[in-house]
N, C-alpha and C positions, 0 to 999 in steps of 0.2 A: 751189423752196425746200424743199418737203417731201421731195423725193428727196435733197437734200444732207443734210438732218437725219438721214435713214435711214442714209446712208453713214457719217456721223460716229458715230452710235450703234453701227453694226456694227463700226467700227474700235475703239471703246472696249471693246465686248464682247470682241472678239478679243484685245485687249491684256490685258484682265483674265484671260482664260483662259490666255494664255501665261505670265502672272505666277504663276498657281496651279499650273502644271504641275510645277515642282520640288517643290512640297509634296505632290504625289500620288505619293510614292515607295513606297507600299504598306507593309504591316506585315511587312517582311522578317525582323524579328528576333523575331516572335511564334512561340511553340511550341505545338503541339497539346496539349490537356489530357492526352492519353495519354502525352505525353513530359515531363510535369511531376509532381512529388510535392508534394502539398498537405497538409502536417502541420497538425493542429488543436490539438495540445498540444505545448508545449516545456518540458522540465524542465532546470534548470541547477543543477549542484552543484560543489563544490570537491574536488579530490583531495588526498591528503596532501602532495603537492608544490606545493599552491596553484595548480594548473592547473584550467581549466574543463572540466567534462564535461557535454556536452549530450545530452539524450534527445529524440527526435522521435517522436511518435505519428502515424503516417501511415496513413489509411484506404486501402483498395484503390480504384482508380479504376473498376473494373468493378462489376458488380452484387453482387459478393461482400461479405459483412459482415465479412470478416477485416481485421485491421490489422497493420501492421509497426512494431515499435519498434526504431529504430536509435540507436546512441550513438557518440560520438567524443570524444576528449580533445585539448585544444589550449590555446594561450596566449590566444587571443581567440575570441569567439563567431563572428565573421565567418570567421575561418580555419577553424573547425570545420565551419561550414555548407558552405564551399567543398570541404573534404575529403569530406564526406558526399556532396555532389553528384558529386564525381569518382568515388566508389566505387560508386555505384548507377547504374542505367540511365536515370535521368531527373533533371531539374534540380529542386532544392528551391526551392519558391516559398512564402515566408512571409506573403504578403499575406492568406491565408485563416486565419492562426493565430488561435485563439480565446482560449487561456489560456496564460500563461507562469507556471510554477511554479518558485520559487527555494527552495533548501534553507535551513534556519535559520541555518547558519553564514555563508552569504553575506549574509543579511539583517542579522545581528549585526555583521558586518565593514563593511557599507555597500554599497548598491546604486547609488550615484550613477554609477559608470562604466558599468554595464550599461544603466541607463535612458537615460543620455546617448547611448550608442552606438545604442540603438533609435531615439532621436529624430533623430540625425544621418543614419542610413542610410536612413530612410524605408521599410525593407523590411518593418517590422512596423507594423500599424495602431495609431494612437494610442488606439483604443477597445479594444484587447486587454486582457483581464482579467489582474490580477496576483494570485498567491496564494503562500503560504509553506508548505512541507512540513516537518513536524517528525520525519520519519523518513528513513532512507537512500533517496535517489531511486531507486536501482536496485530496492530492495525495494518501493517504492511502485508503480512501473510493473509490476513482476513480479506483485504481488498483484492489481493491478487487471486486468491482462490475463488472469490465471488465472480471475477471476470472470466476465468477459464479454469477448467479442471486440469489443464496441462501446465500448471504454474511452474513446476520445476524445469521443464524443458524450455519454457518461455524465458526464464531468467538466464539459463545457460546460453540459449541462442542469442540473447541480447549482447553477450560478450564474445560470442564465437566469431572468429574472423571469416569463416565461410558462410556466416548467416547475417546477424544484425550489427556486428561491430563496425564502428567507423572511427577515424582518427581523432574525433573530439572526445573519445572515451579513453581513459587510462586503462592499461592492461598490466595488472600486478598479480603475482603469484606468491604462494607461501614461501618458496625458496628465496625470492627476491626480497621479501620482507625480512626474512631471517638474515640474509646477507647485509641488508641495510642496517639492521640493529647492531651488527658486529663489525661494520665497516667504518673506517675513519673518513672516507671521502665519497660516500655514495648514499644519498637519500632517495626516497621514492615518492611517487604520487599514487593515490588509490581512488578509484571512482566513487562518487557519492550518488546514490540513487534513492528514489522513493516510488511508491505506487502512483501511476499517472492518473490524471483526471479523465482523459479521453483515450489514452494509450495504456498498455499494461504497466510499463515502467517509464519513469521520467529521469533523465540525467540532470544532475545538479552541479556538474563540474567535478573537480578532483580535490582531495584532501592532501595537503603537504605533510608528509610523515618524516619526522626527524627522530632517529633513535627509537623508533617504534611508537612515537607519540604524535598526534595530530596538532600541528602548530599554526595552521592557516588553511586557506582555501583559494583555488584558482578557478576561473570560468572555463566552460568548454572550449572557447576560442583560444585561451591560453594553454589548455591541455593539448590542442592541436599543434601549437608551437613547440611544446616540450617533445611531443611525439616526432615532429619533424626533425628536431635536434638529435633525437636518438635513432633516426632513420626508419620510423614507423608511420610515415604520413601518406603513404600511397593512397590516392583517390580521396584526399581530403578536400572539401569544398570551402572556398574563402570568398566572402563578399569584398571585392576590391574597392568598388566605388558605387555610387547610386546607380542601380540598374545593370551592374556588371558582376559576373561570377566566374571564377576560374577554378579549375580542379587540378590539384597536385598529382602528377602521375609518376614522379620520381624525384629523388633528392640525393645529394652527395655532400659530405661535410669534411672539411680539412681544418687542422689546428696547428698553431705554432705557439709553444709555451717556453718561458724562461723565468729565472729568478734573478733579481738584481737588488742588491742592498737589503736582502731578506724579504723583499716584496715580490709576490708572484704576478706575472703578466701572461695574458692569453689573448691571442687573436684567432678568431674562427671565421671561416668562410662557408656559407651555406649556398649551394647551387641547386636551383629548382628547375624541374621541367614541368610545364603546365599546359593545359588545354583550356580554351575559352568555351564555357558552357552557354552563356547567353550574354547579351549586351544590348543596351539601348543607346540611341544617339550614335555618334560616329567617333568613338575613342580610337586612337592609333595604338598599335602594338607597343610602341615606346611608352606611351602614357600609362597603359595598363601595367607594364613591367615596372615602371618607376613607382606607381602607386602600391603595387604588391610588395616590392622590396622595402619601401618605407614603412608600410603597415606592419610587416612581420618583424622588421628590425626594432620598431618602436614597442611592439608588444613584448618581445623577448627582453628588451632593455628594462622596461617597466617591471616585468616579472622578476628579472634578475635582481634589481634593486630591492624589491620587497623580500625575496627569499634570502638575500645577502644580509639584510638587517635581522632576519630571524635565525641566521646561521644554519639554514637548511639548504644543502647542496643538491637540489632535485635534478639539476642538469649533469651531475657527476663531474664537475669541472676539475675537482681534485684528482681525478684519475690521470689527468695529463701532467701531473707533477710527481707521480710516484717514483720516477727515475731521477728527479731533480731535488727531492727532499729526503732526508734520512727518516727512518721509521719513527724515531721519537718525535720528529717534527710533524710527521703525518698524523700522529696521535692528536696534535693540537690544530689540525687543519681548520676545523669549523670555527674555532674561537680565536686563533692567532693569525691565520693566513687568509682564509676565505673572506672575512669582513673587509680586508684591504686589497683584495684581488682587483687588478686593473684588467677589465675584460671588455673587448670590443668584438662585435659581430657584424660582418658585412654579408648582404644577401644579393645574389645575382639570379635572375630568372630568365628563362628562355621559353618562348611559346612554340611548342612542338606541333600543335594542331590549332588552327585558327577557329575551328568550330563554327558557331553561328555568325562569327564576325565576317565570314566570306560572303554572307548573304546580304550584307549592308551595302 
């Protein structure tokens, strides 16, 4: 009996191995890294003939710190990438792309086709950063390369949270853009940059993106408020009054929403933990807290009124009504409900560390 069981087990094992053989066909279509070009930055602009022009920042695959910036024009982005691959000695691989930079004209005309193409092709990671450039794309890459051969890593580090990112910068990814385009209640902001005069990159605030189209612009200080509202404001610095600066070290947000007579109401409470970085004169903790609370509340109220008139919900306030409105009502959130939203924000701050104030 034991011998028969062993035979049956051996036959099953052999059968399983035979079934797996067709699957072991090897990685015949893989290419060595030396035969692939791995761009880290892609720039996309429009020509006068409304054709796409793509710029790729490709670091050298060797130990050299040099980069190559190639460009090509075409009717579609996929067509352009194919032409670039055909004209250089290696295949362009976009899976390692870190940042996609679109020129302002494209953003104002609408980015839905580009973002949808990225999503369909799967050639670009959904986590790739999105930015908007408010100068000619060719000039942007030319100035950046002239200042440093590490142009690709410089741009990526500018947005990297463990490197140069700070809460005055928006942080938007391909997947967030795609979600926004197809969401009834969630718009986004995208960072606006250009080549700096004394620095490599200069922040110009953020673009308000509604359904994939740029409808307005907010300042870096207003971007900080949006990030604080979304819980991404750690270590953001704010000038509270003349000669006083505080740094946000933590925040917490709570909401209460309801609908009455078909009108939405929202009351939000933002709690901040701050530390004092520097101060001149002899302001009290109470004075600093009051100034900070009033400053942030006024900034957010002003920004809310502007985006409300544009029907761009960059604070995603409609998310708090998803259980209060039917799906067909949410479809009309931006046009029928958001313009009439009664929204109030209260801000409470507490000083966790008196910093330089203790020396006064």
